[in-house]
FIZAKOL-282621 format. One record per residue: residue in one letter; x, y, z of N, C-alpha, C in turn. Coordinates in steps of 0.05 Angstrom, whole numbers, padded with zeros to 5 digits, always signed. Example, Ala and Ser with C-alpha at 12.3 -4.5 7.8 and 13.67 -1.06 7.14 Angstrom:
% FIZAKOL-282621
a+00264-00114+00156+00246-00090+00156+00264-00066+00156 s+00257-00045+00142+00273-00021+00143+00258+00001+00157 
END
This chain:
% FIZAKOL-282621
m+03505+01982+02852+03514+01978+02828+03544+01981+02826 g+03558+01960+02808+03584+01961+02810+03594+01974+02782 l+03618+01974+02781+03628+01972+02746+03641+01951+02737 t+03634+01946+02712+03640+01919+02701+03666+01925+02685 s+03681+01906+02685+03713+01908+02670+03718+01883+02653 v+03730+01886+02637+03738+01865+02616+03768+01866+02615 r+03780+01842+02610+03807+01839+02606+03809+01835+02569 v+03825+01852+02564+03833+01857+02534+03864+01852+02528 t+03865+01845+02504+03894+01849+02490+03897+01871+02472 v+03913+01890+02473+03918+01912+02454+03941+01910+02440 s+03940+01908+02414+03968+01903+02400+03972+01922+02376 n+03994+01929+02366+04000+01943+02345+03987+01925+02320 p+03974+01942+02302+03967+01925+02274+03990+01919+02259 l+04009+01937+02253+04026+01926+02236+04053+01909+02252 k+04051+01906+02274+04070+01889+02290+04060+01872+02312 p+04043+01853+02306+04024+01837+02324+04040+01826+02348 d+04064+01826+02349+04080+01810+02373+04083+01837+02397 f+04076+01857+02385+04078+01881+02405+04054+01885+02416 r+04047+01873+02432+04020+01875+02451+04022+01873+02482 e+03996+01878+02493+03998+01884+02524+03964+01876+02529 d+03966+01862+02553+03942+01854+02564+03933+01880+02588 l+03910+01887+02586+03904+01904+02605+03869+01905+02616 e+03860+01917+02639+03835+01913+02642+03822+01940+02636 l+03796+01943+02625+03785+01963+02619+03758+01965+02628 i+03746+01987+02640+03723+01992+02649+03704+01993+02626 v+03675+01978+02626+03661+01978+02606+03641+02002+02610 d+03637+02019+02587+03626+02046+02585+03612+02042+02564 t+03586+02039+02564+03567+02038+02543+03563+02068+02527 g+03571+02088+02542+03567+02115+02529+03591+02122+02518 a+03615+02107+02513+03643+02115+02506+03641+02110+02478 i+03650+02131+02460+03647+02130+02428+03670+02114+02421 l+03699+02115+02438+03724+02105+02432+03732+02091+02455 p+03752+02072+02455+03762+02061+02477+03784+02081+02483 w+03791+02087+02510+03813+02104+02524+03830+02083+02531 i+03854+02083+02522+03877+02066+02531+03900+02084+02536 p+03911+02080+02560+03930+02094+02571+03953+02096+02546 r+03966+02123+02548+03984+02127+02522+04005+02115+02529 k+04017+02111+02556+04039+02100+02560+04040+02071+02543 v+04014+02056+02548+04015+02028+02540+04021+02030+02509 l+04003+02048+02495+04000+02044+02469+04031+02052+02454 e+04040+02074+02469+04072+02077+02459+04092+02051+02470 r+04089+02040+02486+04103+02016+02492+04100+01994+02467 i+04078+01991+02457+04073+01974+02435+04078+01985+02405 g+04086+02008+02409+04096+02024+02384+04080+02040+02367 l+04056+02046+02383+04037+02063+02365+04042+02095+02373 k+04034+02111+02346+04043+02138+02352+04015+02152+02341 p+04013+02172+02352+03991+02191+02349+03979+02193+02312 e+03959+02193+02309+03949+02196+02282+03935+02220+02278 s+03916+02226+02299+03899+02249+02295+03894+02263+02324 r+03883+02286+02327+03877+02299+02355+03850+02307+02352 k+03835+02298+02369+03801+02302+02373+03792+02312+02399 v+03775+02328+02401+03762+02344+02422+03737+02325+02430 f+03737+02322+02456+03717+02300+02470+03704+02321+02492 k+03683+02313+02497+03663+02327+02520+03667+02306+02543 t+03674+02311+02567+03672+02294+02590+03675+02308+02616 k+03653+02301+02634+03653+02312+02657+03648+02341+02658 g+03627+02347+02637+03621+02377+02628+03638+02392+02616 k+03663+02388+02611+03680+02403+02596+03694+02389+02571 f+03707+02407+02554+03714+02398+02530+03748+02391+02538 i+03759+02372+02527+03787+02365+02526+03802+02355+02503 e+03821+02360+02496+03835+02346+02470+03851+02327+02477 r+03854+02305+02462+03867+02284+02466+03875+02269+02435 l+03902+02259+02433+03911+02249+02414+03899+02226+02411 t+03897+02209+02380+03886+02183+02377+03901+02168+02360 s+03896+02140+02359+03916+02127+02342+03899+02103+02339 f+03910+02083+02321+03892+02060+02316+03907+02033+02329 a+03891+02016+02338+03901+01992+02354+03885+01971+02346 r+03898+01943+02348+03879+01918+02349+03874+01913+02375 i+03848+01906+02382+03833+01903+02409+03825+01876+02404 k+03833+01858+02423+03822+01825+02424+03811+01825+02451 y+03778+01814+02449+03766+01808+02471+03754+01775+02466 g+03764+01758+02485+03755+01731+02480+03762+01726+02449 e+03746+01717+02427+03750+01710+02408+03742+01730+02384 h+03734+01754+02399+03731+01775+02380+03757+01793+02375 e+03760+01808+02353+03784+01817+02343+03780+01837+02324 t+03789+01861+02328+03787+01881+02310+03806+01906+02314 v+03805+01922+02287+03826+01946+02290+03807+01969+02292 v+03809+01988+02313+03794+02008+02324+03810+02032+02326 e+03802+02055+02323+03809+02080+02334+03811+02081+02361 v+03833+02091+02375+03832+02094+02405+03843+02115+02413 v+03834+02132+02436+03844+02154+02450+03865+02146+02469 m+03889+02163+02460+03913+02158+02474+03909+02174+02507 a+03897+02163+02520+03888+02169+02550+03914+02181+02566 e+03914+02204+02575+03932+02214+02587+03929+02210+02622 e+03953+02216+02636+03949+02213+02665+03928+02221+02678 g+03908+02202+02692+03887+02214+02705+03860+02211+02692 d+03864+02200+02663+03839+02190+02649+03835+02168+02654 v+03806+02155+02653+03797+02132+02663+03800+02114+02637 p+03821+02088+02637+03818+02074+02614+03786+02056+02608 v+03770+02063+02586+03750+02049+02586+03749+02036+02554 
END
C-alpha cells in the first residue's frame, strides 16, 4: 500500500497573486491541512491562532492561519496548520 498525494495551489486569500504550488499527502484522518510554515510566510500569511493537536501519541502546539487552497476545479478558503520543520505536509 502506497501513499496518495495531490498537487494543490495555496494562496493568500487577500492577495491571490501570492501563491505557491505544492504536493500534499492525502490523509483522510487529518482535520486540517498541514502546510509548511515557510510556504505560508512566503505568500504573506501570518498566524491567526495557536492550537493543540494529538499526533503520534503526543500533544503538540502549532500556529494556524487561513489560506485559499485550489485542487483541480475546486477552491476554498480553509484554516491551515503552519507546519514546522519535520512535520509532514498533508
